[in-house]
TITORLO-295892 format. One record per residue: residue number from 1; x, y, z of N, C-alpha, C in turn; residue in one letter. Coordinates in nm, 4 decimals. Each point is the difference from the previous one (the first is absolute). Last residue first. Layout:
// TITORLO-295892
NUM, X, Y, Z, X, Y, Z, X, Y, Z, a;
...
This chain:
// TITORLO-295892
213, 1.4794, 1.0346, 1.0131, 0.0831, -0.0231, 0.1190, 0.0942, -0.1181, -0.0159, q;
212, -0.3424, 0.1553, -0.3175, 0.1195, 0.0865, -0.0032, 0.0941, -0.0291, 0.1164, a;
211, -0.4330, -0.2067, -0.0529, 0.0964, -0.0568, -0.0955, 0.1290, 0.0821, -0.0064, v;
210, -0.3524, 0.1485, 0.2916, 0.0458, -0.1335, 0.0389, 0.1058, -0.0529, -0.0970, m;
209, -0.2251, 0.4129, -0.0912, 0.0917, 0.0128, 0.1150, 0.0647, -0.1335, 0.0322, e;
208, -0.3357, -0.0006, -0.3231, 0.1185, 0.0692, -0.0522, 0.1061, 0.0160, 0.1088, k;
207, -0.4149, -0.1672, 0.1285, 0.0766, -0.1004, -0.0739, 0.1261, 0.0614, -0.0600, t;
206, -0.3122, 0.2789, 0.2224, 0.0665, -0.0878, 0.0965, 0.0890, -0.1032, -0.0700, l;
205, -0.2678, 0.2837, -0.2690, 0.1027, 0.0788, 0.0700, 0.0793, -0.0874, 0.0974, a;
204, -0.3681, -0.1949, -0.2159, 0.1057, 0.0278, -0.0969, 0.1151, 0.0758, 0.0671, l;
203, -0.3932, -0.0804, 0.2483, 0.0798, -0.1220, -0.0180, 0.1176, 0.0229, -0.0954, l;
202, -0.3129, 0.3521, 0.0614, 0.0775, -0.0227, 0.1226, 0.0919, -0.1224, -0.0154, e;
201, -0.2995, 0.0985, -0.3506, 0.0996, 0.1082, 0.0105, 0.0920, -0.0231, 0.1208, r;
200, -0.3669, -0.2909, -0.0645, 0.1052, -0.0227, -0.0994, 0.1112, 0.1034, 0.0136, a;
199, -0.3822, 0.0509, 0.2650, 0.0756, -0.1170, 0.0459, 0.1162, -0.0275, -0.0952, a;
198, -0.3083, 0.3351, -0.1177, 0.0857, 0.0448, 0.1107, 0.0873, -0.1151, 0.0506, a;
197, -0.3178, -0.1056, -0.3299, 0.1002, 0.0923, -0.0551, 0.0976, 0.0463, 0.1073, e;
196, -0.3737, -0.2668, 0.1222, 0.1034, -0.0768, -0.0703, 0.1108, 0.0905, -0.0522, i;
195, -0.3624, 0.0203, 0.4000, 0.0542, 0.0963, -0.0967, 0.1197, -0.0644, -0.0696, d;
194, -0.2282, -0.2774, 0.2908, -0.1100, 0.0926, -0.0327, 0.0437, 0.1007, -0.1068, r;
193, 0.2268, -0.4939, 0.0282, 0.0008, 0.1296, 0.0687, -0.1147, 0.0890, -0.0480, q;
192, 0.1449, -0.4445, -0.1596, -0.0922, -0.0098, 0.1135, -0.0115, 0.1333, 0.0737, a;
191, 0.2952, -0.0619, -0.3772, -0.1391, -0.0124, -0.0438, -0.1003, -0.0227, 0.1127, y;
190, 0.4912, 0.0676, 0.0765, -0.0585, 0.1019, -0.0876, -0.1508, -0.0155, -0.0101, l;
189, 0.2437, -0.2979, 0.2601, 0.0573, 0.1274, 0.0462, -0.0453, 0.1158, -0.0876, a;
188, -0.1092, -0.4601, -0.1052, -0.0900, 0.0666, 0.0958, 0.0536, 0.1336, 0.0500, s;
187, 0.2794, -0.2126, -0.3287, -0.1403, -0.0182, -0.0358, -0.0845, 0.0830, 0.0974, v;
186, 0.5538, -0.0035, -0.1981, -0.1014, 0.0077, 0.1064, -0.1408, -0.0194, -0.0565, v;
185, 0.5844, -0.0220, -0.0777, -0.1281, -0.0297, -0.0642, -0.1047, -0.0087, 0.1098, a;
184, 0.5093, 0.2649, -0.0427, -0.0955, -0.0854, 0.0705, -0.1223, -0.0232, -0.0880, i;
183, 0.5705, 0.1256, -0.0814, -0.1373, 0.0471, 0.0147, -0.0867, -0.1001, 0.0726, g;
182, 0.4666, -0.0583, -0.1023, -0.0126, 0.1308, -0.0645, -0.1436, 0.0514, 0.0062, c;
181, 0.3485, -0.3366, 0.3269, -0.1156, 0.0084, -0.0903, -0.0072, 0.1385, -0.0636, i;
180, 0.3216, -0.1506, 0.3404, 0.0400, -0.0021, -0.1400, -0.1153, 0.0044, -0.0982, g;
179, 0.0452, 0.0305, 0.5071, -0.0166, -0.1362, -0.0535, 0.0466, -0.0107, -0.1453, s;
178, -0.0260, 0.4029, 0.2935, 0.1249, -0.0757, 0.0050, -0.0086, -0.1386, -0.0593, g;
177, -0.4510, 0.2130, 0.1823, 0.1171, 0.0729, -0.0500, 0.1266, -0.0846, 0.0183, s;
176, -0.4653, -0.0966, 0.1403, 0.0593, -0.0741, -0.1122, 0.1265, 0.0681, -0.0529, l;
175, -0.2909, 0.1766, 0.3457, 0.0805, -0.1100, 0.0546, 0.0613, -0.0873, -0.1091, s;
174, -0.3070, 0.3683, -0.0833, 0.1372, 0.0460, 0.0263, 0.0885, -0.1122, 0.0542, s;
173, -0.4746, -0.0650, -0.0835, 0.0819, 0.0040, -0.1223, 0.1449, 0.0387, 0.0283, v;
172, -0.4021, -0.0417, 0.3058, 0.1126, -0.0942, 0.0062, 0.0953, 0.0097, -0.1192, n;
171, -0.3996, 0.2837, 0.0736, 0.0610, -0.0122, 0.1327, 0.1211, -0.0937, 0.0032, d;
170, -0.2864, 0.0814, -0.3856, 0.0790, 0.1208, 0.0265, 0.0741, -0.0107, 0.1337, k;
169, -0.1008, -0.4636, -0.2286, -0.0825, 0.1178, 0.0304, 0.0917, 0.1201, 0.0223, t;
168, -0.0153, -0.5620, -0.1894, 0.0745, 0.1256, 0.0156, -0.0969, 0.1157, 0.0208, i;
167, -0.0738, -0.4987, -0.0823, -0.0236, 0.0627, 0.1298, 0.0713, 0.1316, 0.0227, g;
166, 0.1390, -0.2446, -0.4219, -0.0608, -0.0763, 0.1083, -0.0078, 0.0756, 0.1312, g;
165, 0.3806, 0.0448, -0.4129, -0.1456, -0.0023, 0.0043, -0.0469, -0.0756, 0.1235, i;
164, 0.4655, 0.2534, -0.2794, -0.0554, -0.0767, 0.1122, -0.1522, 0.0094, -0.0019, a;
163, 0.3867, 0.0250, -0.4103, -0.1021, 0.0757, 0.0711, -0.0562, -0.0903, 0.1096, v;
162, 0.4687, 0.0387, -0.3421, -0.0859, -0.0775, 0.0907, -0.0976, 0.0944, 0.0684, v;
161, 0.3463, -0.0189, -0.4812, -0.0632, 0.0668, 0.1131, -0.0905, -0.0931, 0.0797, p;
160, 0.4292, -0.2070, -0.2560, -0.1245, 0.0681, -0.0393, -0.0653, 0.0643, 0.1225, i;
159, 0.3962, -0.2755, 0.0109, 0.0336, 0.1285, -0.0626, -0.1239, 0.0788, -0.0404, d;
158, 0.0968, -0.3838, 0.4226, -0.0449, 0.0237, -0.1377, 0.0402, 0.1383, -0.0503, v;
157, 0.1014, -0.1706, 0.4480, 0.0300, -0.1122, -0.0895, -0.0322, 0.0289, -0.1464, a;
156, -0.0900, 0.2978, 0.3813, 0.1453, -0.0082, -0.0248, 0.0339, -0.1046, -0.1059, q;
155, -0.4502, 0.0537, 0.1444, 0.0433, 0.1243, -0.0665, 0.1483, -0.0054, -0.0354, c;
154, -0.1757, -0.3540, 0.2550, -0.0508, -0.0050, -0.1378, 0.0475, 0.1230, -0.0778, i;
153, 0.0949, -0.0129, 0.4596, 0.0819, -0.0989, -0.0724, -0.0425, -0.0098, -0.1467, d;
152, -0.2583, 0.2689, 0.2922, 0.1303, 0.0634, -0.0277, 0.0901, -0.0948, -0.0811, r;
151, -0.4113, -0.1719, 0.1474, -0.0249, 0.1086, -0.0955, 0.1320, 0.0653, -0.0416, l;
150, 0.0147, -0.3147, 0.3436, -0.0192, -0.0654, -0.1300, -0.0231, 0.1036, -0.1090, t;
149, 0.0301, 0.1590, 0.4414, 0.1296, -0.0529, -0.0447, -0.0106, -0.0670, -0.1366, d;
148, -0.3935, 0.1539, 0.2149, 0.0798, 0.1130, -0.0481, 0.1338, -0.0505, -0.0561, y;
147, -0.3902, -0.3599, -0.0123, 0.0666, 0.0834, 0.1006, 0.0769, 0.1141, -0.0651, s;
146, -0.4581, -0.2615, -0.1552, 0.1397, 0.0140, -0.0414, 0.0663, 0.0949, 0.0989, v;
145, -0.4797, -0.3352, -0.0301, 0.0774, 0.1115, 0.0546, 0.1434, -0.0040, -0.0528, a;
144, -0.4462, -0.1813, -0.2683, 0.1029, -0.0422, 0.0946, 0.0788, 0.1211, 0.0467, d;
143, -0.5258, -0.0433, -0.1921, 0.1324, 0.0630, -0.0145, 0.0959, -0.0495, 0.1085, a;
142, -0.4863, -0.0935, -0.1026, 0.1017, -0.1046, -0.0124, 0.1421, 0.0565, -0.0081, d;
141, -0.4042, 0.2765, 0.0335, -0.0004, -0.0947, 0.1119, 0.1151, -0.1000, -0.0050, d;
140, -0.0771, 0.5087, -0.1678, 0.0427, -0.1243, -0.0648, 0.0196, -0.1055, 0.1092, k;
139, -0.1449, 0.4351, 0.1094, -0.0513, -0.0033, -0.1377, 0.0435, -0.1256, -0.0747, t;
138, 0.1196, 0.1469, 0.4597, -0.1347, -0.0552, -0.0071, -0.0495, -0.0164, -0.1418, g;
137, 0.5161, -0.0077, 0.2526, -0.0932, 0.0684, -0.0898, -0.1344, -0.0696, -0.0022, t;
136, 0.5281, 0.0667, 0.2734, -0.1265, -0.0741, -0.0106, -0.1005, 0.0791, -0.0854, p;
135, 0.4947, 0.0988, -0.1262, -0.0757, 0.0142, 0.1241, -0.1264, -0.0854, -0.0135, f;
134, 0.2972, -0.0274, -0.3464, 0.0987, 0.0505, 0.0951, -0.0618, 0.0314, 0.1365, v;
133, -0.1248, -0.3692, -0.4068, -0.0491, 0.1146, 0.0736, 0.0999, 0.0439, 0.1075, a;
132, 0.1828, -0.0401, -0.4354, -0.0847, 0.0116, 0.1175, -0.0684, -0.1323, 0.0301, g;
131, 0.2566, 0.2895, -0.4333, 0.0402, -0.0886, 0.1098, -0.0862, 0.0258, 0.1230, v;
130, 0.0545, 0.0717, -0.5703, -0.0854, 0.0388, 0.1118, 0.0261, -0.0971, 0.1133, g;
129, 0.3133, 0.1624, -0.4501, -0.0539, -0.1010, 0.0907, -0.0925, 0.0648, 0.1020, l;
128, 0.1772, 0.1082, -0.5465, 0.0032, 0.0385, 0.1414, -0.0585, -0.1147, 0.0809, y;
127, 0.0837, -0.0627, -0.4560, 0.0506, 0.1380, 0.0045, 0.0070, 0.0541, 0.1422, d;
126, 0.0381, -0.5304, -0.2182, -0.0789, 0.0960, 0.0783, 0.0667, 0.1375, -0.0026, a;
125, 0.1480, -0.4375, -0.2099, -0.0344, 0.1223, -0.0723, -0.0876, 0.0983, 0.0736, g;
124, 0.2246, -0.4341, 0.1281, -0.1081, -0.0270, -0.0958, -0.0476, 0.1254, -0.0732, a;
123, 0.3323, 0.0130, 0.3494, 0.0541, -0.0804, -0.1096, -0.1027, -0.0197, -0.1115, e;
122, -0.1371, 0.2027, 0.4017, 0.0888, 0.0906, -0.0740, 0.0540, -0.0698, -0.1238, q;
121, -0.2505, -0.2606, 0.2957, -0.0855, 0.0957, -0.0720, 0.0829, 0.0964, -0.0836, a;
120, 0.2256, -0.3003, 0.2836, -0.0630, -0.0742, -0.1100, -0.0862, 0.0933, -0.0849, r;
119, 0.1942, 0.1686, 0.3927, 0.1022, -0.0213, -0.1031, -0.0578, -0.0725, -0.1213, l;
118, -0.2816, 0.0598, 0.3729, 0.0347, 0.1300, -0.0574, 0.1009, -0.0157, -0.1143, a;
117, -0.1213, -0.3761, 0.2627, -0.1099, 0.0395, -0.0899, 0.0343, 0.1293, -0.0731, q;
116, 0.3069, -0.1364, 0.3274, -0.0014, -0.0958, -0.1114, -0.1084, 0.0352, -0.1024, e;
115, 0.0237, 0.2403, 0.4068, 0.1086, 0.0397, -0.0904, 0.0001, -0.0897, -0.1232, v;
114, -0.4706, 0.0527, 0.2386, 0.1339, -0.0490, 0.0364, 0.1024, 0.0499, -0.1017, t;
113, -0.4673, 0.0959, -0.0374, 0.0102, -0.0036, 0.1465, 0.1382, -0.0440, 0.0480, q;
112, -0.2820, 0.2399, -0.4621, 0.1035, -0.0887, 0.0531, 0.0032, 0.0092, 0.1518, a;
111, -0.2889, 0.1505, -0.5012, 0.0035, -0.0074, 0.1460, 0.1089, -0.0982, 0.0434, s;
110, -0.0141, 0.3030, -0.4650, -0.0158, -0.1341, 0.0564, 0.0079, 0.0080, 0.1520, v;
109, -0.0723, 0.3155, -0.4984, 0.0266, -0.0051, 0.1433, -0.0277, -0.1394, 0.0525, g;
108, 0.0924, 0.2678, -0.4963, -0.0348, -0.1247, 0.0671, 0.0421, 0.0075, 0.1459, l;
107, -0.1075, 0.3355, -0.4665, 0.0548, -0.0115, 0.1347, -0.0475, -0.1318, 0.0614, i;
106, 0.0560, 0.0630, -0.5358, -0.0972, 0.0146, 0.1076, 0.0691, -0.0180, 0.1354, m;
105, 0.2285, -0.0509, -0.4293, -0.0269, 0.1394, 0.0374, -0.0989, 0.0183, 0.1143, d;
104, 0.1675, -0.4195, -0.2377, 0.1048, 0.0658, 0.0777, -0.0392, 0.1349, 0.0598, p;
103, -0.3633, -0.4120, -0.0902, 0.1037, 0.0674, -0.0763, 0.0947, 0.0797, 0.0889, g;
102, -0.3882, -0.3006, 0.1074, -0.0274, 0.1444, -0.0082, 0.1053, 0.0760, -0.0817, v;
101, 0.0245, -0.4830, 0.0734, -0.1354, 0.0286, -0.0483, -0.0218, 0.1496, -0.0232, k;
100, 0.4031, -0.1749, 0.1876, -0.0067, -0.0401, -0.1409, -0.1359, 0.0332, -0.0592, s;
99, 0.0650, 0.0885, 0.4590, 0.0855, 0.0872, -0.0808, -0.0091, -0.0383, -0.1480, r;
98, -0.2212, -0.2744, 0.3110, -0.0668, 0.1303, -0.0128, 0.0812, 0.0904, -0.0920, v;
97, 0.1866, -0.4099, 0.1156, -0.1110, -0.0183, -0.0941, -0.0717, 0.1319, -0.0253, q;
96, 0.3331, -0.0040, 0.3266, 0.0596, -0.0164, -0.1322, -0.1046, -0.0177, -0.1088, g;
95, -0.1369, 0.0187, 0.4610, 0.0456, 0.1293, -0.0531, 0.0594, -0.0097, -0.1396, a;
94, -0.3905, -0.3321, 0.1772, 0.1427, 0.0166, 0.0271, 0.0532, 0.1216, -0.0767, e;
93, -0.5157, -0.0356, 0.1643, 0.0853, -0.0416, -0.1114, 0.1471, 0.0314, 0.0297, m;
92, -0.2467, -0.0178, 0.4433, -0.0592, 0.0324, -0.1303, 0.0922, -0.0529, -0.1099, d;
91, 0.0923, -0.0055, 0.4755, -0.0922, -0.1082, -0.0360, -0.0713, 0.0273, -0.1324, h;
90, 0.3124, 0.3064, 0.2057, 0.0723, -0.1267, -0.0100, -0.0901, -0.1155, -0.0448, q;
89, -0.1480, 0.4899, -0.1545, 0.0484, -0.0565, 0.1254, 0.0727, -0.1310, -0.0235, g;
88, -0.0712, 0.4601, -0.3333, -0.0378, -0.1377, 0.0310, 0.0612, -0.0442, 0.1319, v;
87, -0.1335, 0.4623, -0.3371, 0.0663, -0.0479, 0.1218, -0.0493, -0.1404, 0.0298, h;
86, 0.0502, 0.3724, -0.4483, -0.0759, -0.1044, 0.0681, 0.0804, -0.0433, 0.1221, v;
85, -0.0365, 0.4636, -0.3718, 0.0684, -0.1134, 0.0621, -0.0958, -0.0973, 0.0637, g;
84, -0.1195, 0.3856, -0.2643, 0.1438, 0.0254, 0.0026, 0.0756, -0.1182, 0.0586, d;
83, -0.4720, -0.0682, -0.2656, 0.0520, 0.0517, 0.1270, 0.1499, 0.0240, -0.0104, a;
82, -0.3673, -0.1466, -0.3282, 0.1196, 0.0810, -0.0248, 0.0535, 0.0640, 0.1260, g;
81, -0.3773, -0.3161, -0.0632, -0.0300, 0.1426, 0.0235, 0.1207, 0.0903, -0.0285, v;
80, 0.0368, -0.4773, -0.0593, -0.1183, 0.0449, -0.0734, -0.0266, 0.1493, 0.0164, e;
79, 0.3462, -0.2211, 0.2476, 0.0369, 0.0150, -0.1412, -0.1167, 0.0605, -0.0782, v;
78, -0.0812, -0.1045, 0.4451, 0.1000, 0.1080, -0.0048, 0.0406, 0.0283, -0.1445, a;
77, -0.2763, -0.3697, 0.0864, -0.0748, 0.1256, 0.0080, 0.0955, 0.1195, -0.0085, l;
76, 0.1890, -0.4301, 0.0145, -0.0736, 0.0184, -0.1257, -0.0747, 0.1328, -0.0012, d;
75, 0.2221, -0.1331, 0.3983, 0.0954, 0.0379, -0.1051, -0.0722, 0.0289, -0.1313, v;
74, -0.1360, 0.0063, 0.5258, -0.0625, -0.0383, -0.1272, 0.0842, 0.0496, -0.1184, d;
73, 0.1437, 0.0858, 0.4751, -0.0261, -0.1412, -0.0332, -0.0428, -0.0306, -0.1434, d;
72, -0.0248, 0.5074, 0.1573, 0.0424, -0.1088, 0.0876, -0.0421, -0.1342, -0.0583, n;
71, 0.1220, 0.4850, -0.2522, -0.1079, -0.0944, 0.0322, 0.0578, -0.1108, 0.0862, v;
70, 0.1482, 0.5515, -0.1005, 0.0288, -0.1433, -0.0043, -0.1234, -0.0817, 0.0373, l;
69, 0.1963, 0.5285, -0.1610, -0.1172, -0.0776, 0.0387, 0.0296, -0.1487, -0.0191, f;
68, 0.2894, 0.5125, 0.0586, -0.0134, -0.1362, -0.0527, -0.1208, -0.0732, 0.0596, p;
67, 0.0161, 0.5360, -0.0729, 0.0385, -0.0963, 0.1040, -0.0178, -0.1407, -0.0565, v;
66, -0.1261, 0.4706, -0.1659, 0.1334, -0.0511, -0.0370, 0.0580, -0.0923, 0.1070, s;
65, -0.4503, 0.2088, -0.0328, 0.0920, 0.0419, 0.1060, 0.1444, -0.0446, -0.0271, y;
64, -0.3526, -0.1106, -0.3026, -0.0179, 0.1446, 0.0241, 0.1017, 0.0518, 0.1006, q;
63, -0.0242, -0.4647, -0.0787, 0.0641, 0.0702, -0.1122, -0.0080, 0.1515, 0.0186, n;
62, -0.2341, -0.2767, 0.2984, 0.1439, 0.0022, 0.0297, 0.0784, 0.0704, -0.1106, c;
61, -0.4611, -0.0676, -0.0702, 0.0215, 0.0946, 0.1102, 0.1487, 0.0125, 0.0318, l;
60, -0.1342, -0.3232, -0.3122, -0.0171, 0.1342, -0.0570, 0.0279, 0.1075, 0.1054, a;
59, -0.0032, -0.4444, 0.1465, 0.1161, 0.0237, -0.0862, -0.0055, 0.1410, -0.0596, k;
58, -0.3677, -0.1555, 0.2482, 0.1117, 0.0413, 0.0856, 0.1275, 0.0255, -0.0812, l;
57, -0.3815, -0.1590, -0.2289, -0.0320, 0.1298, 0.0607, 0.1178, 0.0510, 0.0836, e;
56, 0.0207, -0.4342, -0.1816, 0.0125, 0.1003, -0.1072, -0.0224, 0.1411, 0.0544, l;
55, -0.0711, -0.3602, 0.2937, 0.1427, 0.0138, -0.0304, 0.0225, 0.1058, -0.1082, a;
54, -0.4440, -0.1206, 0.1114, 0.0620, 0.0773, 0.1071, 0.1481, 0.0257, -0.0286, e;
53, -0.2400, -0.2781, -0.2942, -0.0522, 0.1374, -0.0070, 0.0704, 0.0897, 0.1010, t;
52, 0.0982, -0.4605, 0.0169, 0.0539, 0.0611, -0.1214, -0.0414, 0.1468, -0.0106, l;
51, -0.1849, -0.2609, 0.3450, 0.1419, 0.0230, 0.0256, 0.0634, 0.0742, -0.1181, f;
50, -0.4399, -0.1491, -0.0473, 0.0042, 0.1144, 0.0925, 0.1453, 0.0387, 0.0303, a;
49, -0.0688, -0.3836, -0.2614, -0.0457, 0.1189, -0.0733, 0.0094, 0.1252, 0.0864, d;
48, 0.1034, -0.4277, 0.1967, 0.1015, 0.0502, -0.0930, -0.0425, 0.1266, -0.0733, r;
47, -0.1796, -0.0953, 0.4978, -0.0027, -0.0779, -0.1237, 0.0856, 0.0710, -0.1054, d;
46, 0.1122, 0.0276, 0.5280, -0.0774, 0.0686, -0.1038, -0.0030, -0.0865, -0.1255, l;
45, 0.2441, -0.0693, 0.4315, -0.1363, -0.0528, -0.0053, -0.0873, 0.0649, -0.1065, h;
44, 0.4710, 0.1044, 0.1190, -0.0052, -0.1455, 0.0161, -0.1399, -0.0561, -0.0274, k;
43, 0.3435, 0.4508, -0.1129, -0.1391, -0.0469, 0.0091, -0.0011, -0.1517, 0.0087, e;
42, 0.3321, 0.4692, -0.0189, -0.0009, -0.1351, 0.0565, -0.1450, -0.0402, 0.0217, r;
41, 0.3422, 0.3922, -0.2573, -0.1373, -0.0451, 0.0210, 0.0049, -0.1459, 0.0439, i;
40, 0.3717, 0.4138, 0.0496, -0.0239, -0.1397, -0.0388, -0.1460, -0.0332, 0.0278, q;
39, 0.3489, 0.4634, -0.0652, -0.1296, -0.0579, 0.0361, -0.0045, -0.1444, -0.0485, i;
38, 0.3757, 0.4309, 0.1371, -0.0297, -0.1182, -0.0810, -0.1322, -0.0572, 0.0492, m;
37, 0.1684, 0.3957, 0.1905, 0.0942, -0.0029, -0.1123, -0.0192, -0.1214, -0.0908, t;
36, -0.2943, 0.3544, 0.3578, 0.0313, -0.1409, -0.0268, 0.0814, -0.0086, -0.1288, a;
35, -0.1882, 0.4151, 0.2147, 0.1387, -0.0296, -0.0335, 0.0359, -0.1461, -0.0172, g;
34, -0.4325, 0.2604, 0.0758, 0.0847, 0.0090, 0.1194, 0.1442, -0.0405, -0.0242, g;
33, -0.3315, -0.0329, -0.3410, 0.0097, 0.1433, 0.0362, 0.0931, 0.0193, 0.1189, k;
32, -0.1027, -0.4392, -0.1206, 0.0903, 0.0622, -0.0984, 0.0178, 0.1488, 0.0281, l;
31, -0.3096, -0.2416, 0.2579, 0.1355, -0.0418, 0.0364, 0.1032, 0.0590, -0.0971, s;
30, -0.4562, 0.0790, -0.0880, 0.0401, 0.0690, 0.1232, 0.1438, -0.0368, 0.0382, d;
29, -0.1942, -0.2292, -0.3580, 0.0362, 0.1373, -0.0375, 0.0410, 0.0815, 0.1219, e;
28, -0.1604, -0.4366, 0.0676, 0.1341, -0.0018, -0.0593, 0.0433, 0.1412, -0.0397, v;
27, -0.4378, -0.0555, 0.1637, 0.0990, -0.0247, 0.1054, 0.1423, 0.0053, -0.0556, q;
26, -0.3561, 0.0376, -0.3066, 0.0057, 0.1189, 0.0880, 0.1062, -0.0175, 0.1081, e;
25, -0.0878, -0.3683, -0.2826, 0.0682, 0.1075, -0.0728, 0.0136, 0.1247, 0.0872, k;
24, -0.2528, -0.3641, 0.1554, 0.1428, -0.0268, 0.0112, 0.0791, 0.1117, -0.0695, l;
23, -0.4721, 0.1374, 0.1920, 0.0502, -0.0933, -0.1010, 0.1491, -0.0212, 0.0226, t;
22, -0.3839, 0.1211, 0.3939, 0.0892, 0.0541, -0.1019, 0.0396, -0.1061, -0.1029, r;
21, -0.2634, -0.0317, 0.4233, -0.0805, 0.0591, -0.1083, 0.0856, 0.0432, -0.1197, e;
20, 0.2282, -0.3495, 0.2994, -0.1209, 0.0694, 0.0482, -0.0820, 0.0483, -0.1180, g;
19, 0.4653, -0.2226, 0.0353, -0.0593, 0.0925, -0.0979, -0.1177, 0.0785, 0.0562, l;
18, 0.3390, -0.3484, 0.1778, -0.0366, 0.1262, 0.0660, -0.0667, 0.0993, -0.0941, w;
17, 0.1560, -0.4509, -0.1280, -0.0604, -0.0164, 0.1333, -0.0527, 0.1299, 0.0598, a;
16, 0.2465, -0.1195, -0.4298, -0.1383, 0.0488, -0.0030, -0.0643, 0.0067, 0.1388, r;
15, 0.5239, 0.0621, -0.1760, -0.0830, -0.0957, 0.0734, -0.1407, 0.0573, 0.0067, d;
14, 0.5421, 0.0921, -0.2466, -0.1429, 0.0223, 0.0215, -0.0654, -0.1125, 0.0804, t;
13, 0.5075, 0.2216, 0.0100, -0.0650, -0.1231, -0.0475, -0.1481, 0.0080, 0.0353, v;
12, 0.4616, 0.3509, -0.0600, -0.1353, -0.0223, 0.0529, -0.0636, -0.1226, -0.0645, a;
11, 0.5035, 0.2331, 0.1104, -0.0621, -0.0948, -0.0932, -0.1361, -0.0393, 0.0588, y;
10, 0.4157, 0.3626, 0.0535, -0.1308, -0.0226, 0.0627, -0.0879, -0.0763, -0.0987, l;
9, 0.4647, 0.0271, -0.1042, -0.0041, 0.0674, 0.1298, -0.1303, -0.0255, 0.0744, l;
8, 0.1619, -0.1416, -0.4562, -0.0368, -0.0941, 0.1058, -0.0100, 0.0642, 0.1379, l;
7, 0.1408, 0.2174, -0.4135, -0.1387, -0.0429, -0.0202, -0.0488, -0.0906, 0.1124, d;
6, 0.4531, 0.1533, -0.0313, -0.0887, 0.1031, 0.0562, -0.1480, -0.0357, -0.0185, k;
5, 0.3482, -0.2782, -0.1860, -0.0084, -0.0080, 0.1468, -0.1002, 0.0988, 0.0576, k;
4, -0.0780, -0.1850, -0.4896, 0.0934, 0.0937, 0.0611, -0.0167, -0.0080, 0.1524, d;
3, -0.1164, -0.3325, -0.4464, -0.0331, 0.0377, 0.1371, 0.1099, 0.0895, 0.0568, c;
2, -0.1492, -0.0387, -0.5331, 0.0793, -0.0652, 0.1028, -0.0332, 0.0579, 0.1368, k;
1, -0.2500, -0.0680, -0.5084, 0.0165, 0.0876, 0.1175, 0.0807, -0.0740, 0.1065, m;
């Protein structure tokens, strides 16, 4: 499965922080109903068996909606569950190693904060880049800030699609217009909202407007 630009329009990244009485599957399904175009499961504190079970459940759900399903960081688990792709950061397994491990058909996303990192990831076989944090974010304490100019420079330097991440909300998404990104990756802008489906629908519409400008 190859990464299509339109799949990156509204890229939802999971977080258990706001589950309350609900399951992760219920929250993710709400975001899919609202128009999320890609789902990434991100788990930092779940044991492997629970992570595996959850990943299989979400993969089946994404299949129903014909939306790509990616696993954050855990390359072995991504292969085991037959995920559509895997996303790695600069401090995870090197992109070239990941590509040789997952083969040519799995989507490979790589985080980048500089033009140099972006070009290296593209060279290593990345299908898309996640660039951020473009705004201050509470969901990733160690996220380095990436300026609008750097974001635009990265988009101009590479041939693969770029998605912005970090602190993006319905109130600031339009300020990313003209940068060259083809979508946004969000966590709290969806999963911390009372009505996830409505939040997804609104964000998708705003993002479509933003990338068209």
